[in-house]
N, C-alpha and C positions, 0 to 999 in steps of 0.2 A: 682834198676830197674826204667825205665822211664815209666810214666804214659800217655806219649803223644799218641794221637789217630789221624789218618789221615782222613780228611773229604774232599770230593770232591764236587764241585758245581753241577756237572752232575751226574746222576745215571749211574752206569756201564751198559755196553751193555748186559751182561749176566743177569742182574737183570731186565732189561726193554727192551726185544727183539723188533726188528722192526715189524711193522704190516705186515700182509699178502698182497702181491701184486700178482695179477694173471699173468699168462704167457704172455699175450698180453702187459701188462704194463711193464714188465721186458724187453721184446723184444724191445718195443719202446725206452726204456731208455738205454739199453746196446748193443742192436744189436743181430745178431744171435750167436748161440754158436759155438765156434771154437775149433778144436782139440788142445790138449797141445803140440803135436809134429807135425811138418810138414811132410807130407807123403814124402817118399824117391823117387828117380828118377824113379825106376821101378815101383812103385805104381802109380805114376802120369802117367807114360807111358802107362800102361796096365789098368788103371782106377780101381785098386783094392781099397777096402774100409777097 
């Protein structure tokens, strides 16, 4: 068996999560939240949500 180990220069994202950012900062950085699917023709026509 090999006794090699993997070492990274940066800590893993799971080990060191990102710091908290409030909603206004996220909005400023990423913009408004968009739906994953575009509404269909009838939904747009009748304004369904």
